[in-house]
C-alpha positions as CSV (number, residue, x, y, z in Angstrom):
1,M,-20.5,96.6,148.7
2,I,-21.0,94.0,145.9
3,S,-17.3,93.4,145.6
4,N,-17.3,91.3,148.8
5,I,-17.0,87.6,148.9
6,N,-19.7,87.1,151.4
7,Y,-22.1,89.3,149.6
8,V,-21.3,87.6,146.3
9,K,-22.0,84.2,147.7
10,K,-25.2,85.5,149.3
11,I,-26.6,87.1,146.1
12,L,-25.6,84.1,144.0
13,G,-27.5,81.8,146.3
14,D,-27.7,78.4,144.6
15,L,-26.5,79.8,141.3
16,K,-23.1,78.8,140.0
17,A,-20.8,80.9,137.8
18,K,-21.3,79.9,134.1
19,K,-18.2,79.0,132.2
20,K,-19.9,79.5,128.9
21,F,-20.1,83.2,129.7
22,G,-16.7,83.4,131.3
23,Q,-18.2,84.4,134.7
24,N,-15.7,85.2,137.4
25,F,-16.8,87.9,139.9
26,L,-14.5,90.6,141.4
27,I,-14.2,90.4,145.2
28,D,-11.6,93.1,145.9
29,E,-13.1,96.6,146.4
30,N,-9.7,98.3,145.9
31,V,-9.2,96.7,142.6
32,V,-12.7,97.5,141.5
33,D,-12.3,101.1,142.5
34,K,-9.0,101.5,140.6
35,I,-10.6,100.1,137.5
36,A,-13.6,102.5,137.7
37,R,-11.3,105.5,138.3
38,I,-9.3,104.6,135.2
39,A,-12.4,104.0,133.1
40,C,-14.6,106.9,134.0
41,D,-15.1,110.6,133.4
42,E,-18.0,112.2,135.2
43,R,-18.9,114.2,132.1
44,Y,-19.8,111.1,130.1
45,K,-22.0,108.0,130.1
46,T,-20.2,104.7,130.6
47,I,-21.2,101.7,128.5
48,E,-20.4,98.6,130.6
49,I,-20.1,95.2,128.9
50,G,-20.9,92.2,131.0
51,P,-21.7,93.7,134.5
52,G,-22.4,90.3,136.1
53,L,-23.5,90.9,139.7
54,G,-22.6,94.6,139.5
55,A,-19.3,95.0,141.5
56,L,-17.8,97.3,138.9
57,T,-21.2,98.8,137.9
58,E,-21.6,100.1,141.5
59,K,-18.3,102.0,141.2
60,L,-18.8,103.2,137.7
61,L,-21.9,105.0,138.9
62,I,-19.8,106.9,141.3
63,Y,-17.4,108.3,138.7
64,S,-19.6,108.4,135.6
65,N,-22.4,110.6,134.4
66,S,-24.6,107.5,134.0
67,V,-24.2,103.8,133.1
68,D,-25.7,101.6,130.4
69,A,-24.9,98.0,131.3
70,Y,-25.4,95.1,128.8
71,E,-25.8,91.6,130.3
72,I,-26.2,88.4,128.3
73,D,-27.2,86.2,131.3
74,K,-30.8,86.4,132.5
75,D,-29.9,85.3,136.0
76,M,-27.2,88.0,136.4
77,F,-29.6,90.5,134.8
78,E,-32.2,89.8,137.5
79,R,-29.8,89.9,140.4
80,L,-28.2,93.1,139.2
81,S,-31.6,94.7,138.6
82,S,-32.6,94.0,142.2
83,S,-29.3,94.9,143.9
84,I,-28.6,98.4,142.5
85,D,-31.3,101.1,142.6
86,D,-30.1,104.1,140.7
87,E,-32.0,106.1,138.1
88,R,-28.7,106.7,136.3
89,L,-28.4,103.0,135.6
90,N,-30.0,101.3,132.6
91,I,-29.6,97.5,132.4
92,Y,-30.2,95.7,129.2
93,L,-30.6,91.9,128.9
94,Q,-28.8,91.7,125.6
95,D,-25.7,90.4,124.0
96,F,-23.5,93.4,123.4
97,L,-22.5,92.0,120.0
98,D,-26.2,92.4,118.9
99,T,-26.5,96.0,120.2
100,D,-27.3,98.8,117.9
101,L,-24.6,101.3,118.9
102,S,-26.0,104.0,116.6
103,I,-28.4,105.0,119.5
104,Y,-25.4,106.7,121.2
105,T,-24.7,110.1,119.7
106,D,-22.8,111.7,122.6
107,K,-19.3,110.9,123.7
108,V,-19.0,107.8,125.9
109,N,-16.6,105.7,127.8
110,I,-16.6,101.9,127.4
111,C,-15.7,99.5,130.2
112,G,-15.9,95.7,130.5
113,N,-14.4,92.5,131.7
114,L,-14.2,90.6,128.4
115,P,-14.2,86.8,128.3
116,Y,-11.4,85.4,126.1
117,Y,-13.8,84.0,123.5
118,V,-15.4,87.3,122.6
119,T,-12.6,89.8,123.2
120,T,-11.7,90.2,119.5
121,P,-15.3,90.4,118.2
122,I,-16.3,92.9,120.8
123,L,-13.2,95.1,120.1
124,F,-13.9,95.1,116.4
125,K,-17.6,95.9,116.9
126,I,-16.5,98.9,118.8
127,I,-13.9,99.9,116.3
128,E,-16.2,99.6,113.4
129,S,-19.0,101.5,115.0
130,D,-19.7,105.3,114.8
131,L,-19.3,105.7,118.6
132,D,-17.7,109.0,119.8
133,I,-15.4,107.4,122.3
134,N,-13.5,109.1,125.0
135,K,-11.8,106.0,126.3
136,I,-12.1,102.2,126.3
137,T,-11.0,100.3,129.4
138,I,-11.0,96.5,129.3
139,M,-10.1,93.7,131.5
140,V,-8.7,90.8,129.5
141,Q,-6.7,87.6,130.0
142,K,-3.0,88.5,130.3
143,E,-2.1,86.7,127.1
144,V,-4.7,88.8,125.1
145,G,-3.4,92.0,126.8
146,D,0.1,91.1,125.8
147,R,-1.0,90.8,122.2
148,I,-2.7,94.2,122.3
149,V,0.3,96.1,123.7
150,S,3.1,94.1,122.0
151,K,5.5,95.7,119.6
152,A,7.5,94.6,116.6
153,D,9.7,91.5,117.2
154,D,7.6,90.5,120.3
155,E,6.4,86.9,120.1
156,E,2.8,88.1,120.6
157,Y,2.9,90.8,118.0
158,G,0.2,90.3,115.3
159,A,-2.6,91.9,113.3
160,L,-4.6,92.7,116.4
161,S,-1.6,94.6,117.9
162,V,-1.2,96.7,114.7
163,E,-4.8,97.5,114.2
164,I,-5.5,98.5,117.8
165,Q,-2.4,100.6,118.0
166,Y,-3.2,102.3,114.7
167,L,-6.4,103.7,116.2
168,Y,-5.6,104.1,119.9
169,D,-3.0,105.1,122.3
170,V,-2.6,101.8,124.3
171,K,-1.7,101.7,127.9
172,M,-1.2,98.6,130.2
173,E,-2.8,100.1,133.3
174,M,-2.5,97.3,135.9
175,N,-2.2,93.6,136.5
176,V,-5.1,91.8,138.1
177,S,-4.4,88.6,140.0
178,R,-6.7,85.6,139.6
179,S,-7.0,85.6,143.4
180,V,-9.3,88.7,143.4
181,F,-12.1,86.7,141.6
182,Y,-14.7,84.3,142.7
183,P,-14.5,81.6,141.5
184,S,-10.8,82.0,140.8
185,P,-9.9,81.6,137.1
186,N,-6.9,79.7,135.8
187,V,-5.2,82.8,134.5
188,D,-4.3,86.3,135.5
189,S,-5.8,89.3,133.9
190,V,-4.7,92.9,132.9
191,I,-6.5,96.2,132.6
192,I,-5.8,98.0,129.3
193,S,-7.0,101.5,128.3
194,L,-7.4,102.6,124.7
195,T,-7.6,106.3,123.9
196,P,-8.5,107.3,120.3
197,N,-5.6,108.9,118.6
198,R,-7.0,109.6,115.2
199,K,-10.3,110.4,113.5
200,I,-11.6,107.2,111.8
201,D,-12.1,107.1,108.1
202,K,-14.0,103.8,107.7
203,D,-13.2,103.4,104.0
204,I,-9.5,103.8,104.6
205,E,-9.4,101.8,107.8
206,K,-11.3,98.8,106.3
207,G,-8.8,98.5,103.6
208,F,-5.8,99.0,106.0
209,F,-7.1,96.3,108.4
210,E,-7.6,93.8,105.6
211,F,-4.1,94.6,104.4
212,V,-2.6,94.0,107.9
213,K,-4.4,90.7,108.2
214,N,-2.9,89.6,104.8
215,C,0.5,90.6,106.0
216,F,0.2,88.2,109.0
217,R,-1.7,85.5,106.9
218,M,1.1,83.0,107.4
219,R,3.3,84.1,110.2
220,R,6.3,81.9,109.2
221,K,6.4,83.3,105.7
222,T,8.1,86.5,104.6
223,L,6.0,89.6,104.1
224,Y,6.8,89.3,100.4
225,N,5.3,85.8,100.1
226,N,2.2,86.9,102.0
227,L,1.7,89.8,99.6
228,K,2.8,88.5,96.2
229,D,-0.6,86.8,95.4
230,I,-2.6,89.8,96.4
231,Y,-0.9,92.9,95.0
232,V,0.6,93.7,91.6
233,Q,4.1,92.5,91.4
234,E,5.5,95.8,90.1
235,K,4.0,97.6,93.0
236,I,5.5,95.2,95.5
237,E,8.9,95.5,93.9
238,N,8.6,99.3,94.0
239,M,7.6,99.3,97.6
240,Y,10.7,97.3,98.7
241,L,12.9,99.7,96.6
242,V,11.3,102.9,97.9
243,L,11.2,101.9,101.6
244,N,14.5,100.0,101.5
245,I,13.0,96.9,103.2
246,D,14.7,93.6,103.3
247,K,12.8,91.1,101.2
248,N,13.3,88.4,103.9
249,I,11.6,90.4,106.6
250,R,8.5,89.0,108.2
251,A,5.4,91.0,109.2
252,Q,6.1,90.6,113.0
253,Q,9.3,92.5,112.5
254,L,7.7,95.6,111.2
255,P,6.6,98.5,113.4
256,L,3.2,100.2,112.9
257,N,4.6,103.2,110.9
258,E,6.1,100.7,108.3
259,F,2.7,99.0,107.8
260,I,1.2,102.5,107.1
261,N,4.0,103.3,104.7
262,I,3.7,100.0,102.8
263,Y,-0.1,100.3,102.6
264,R,0.1,103.8,101.1
265,I,2.4,102.6,98.4
266,L,0.6,99.4,97.5
267,V,-2.9,101.0,97.3
C-alpha cells in the first residue's frame, strides 16, 4: 500500500516534499480509504487533483469507474507512473488550473487534496466549467473548510461561503489530523463534500457572484455602504423597504436566501 510511511520514504528516495506545491503525503490507510469511499461512485470517472505519490489514487481506482489524475510536479508524476499499473488510470503532468475541462462530457466525481494557496482558484475553475458533476470531495486546511461551511454570523462567513452554498449542498465529512501526513504539516485538515443542488445558469451566476463579492467588499462596513456606489439609490431604498432589512446590517449577518432575495430586487 502506498499509504504506508515506510513505502513513502522508500519511493521518495532522496526527494523531499516541496513546500511550493504544498506536498504532504497521507500515511494512514484507513483515512485514505474513508476519503475514497466518500468521493467515489463506481459508475463514474474520478478526476483527481494533485495525486502526489498516489496513496489516494490507489483507493480511488477501487471505488471508481476510472481515474484521471493531474499532477503538477514532474518528480511525483514519474514516481506515480511507475508505482501504479492500471489501464483505468490516466496521469497527466499538468497544472489542473490550465486543464481544458471541456474534454469531459460525461458525469464525473472530483477529488483532491488542495493546497491552501490554490484552493479558491481551483474551486472557481470547477464552478465556472461546464462539467457535469456528481460530487466534489476536497481535503483543505481546516480554516478554509470552516469558511466554506460557515453560516451567517459566523466569524469565517464570507463571499466564498455564500457562493459555494448557493450551488452545492455542503457537508463537513471528517477531520484529518496533521499526524496522518508525512511530513506533518503545521495545521489540521478537513474533508468536505459538495453535491450540486441546482442547474447552473452561467449568466445569472456570474452576476450573482459579483454581487456577493461586492456585499463583502469591506467587511466592517454595512451592506448599505458596500452597495450604495454600485446600484441605483432608488433600487437600494426599495430593497430595504420590501425585504424589511435593517440598514445597519452587515453582509456577514445575512443568510444565503437573503442574498438571493436582495439580488433579485437590485438587478
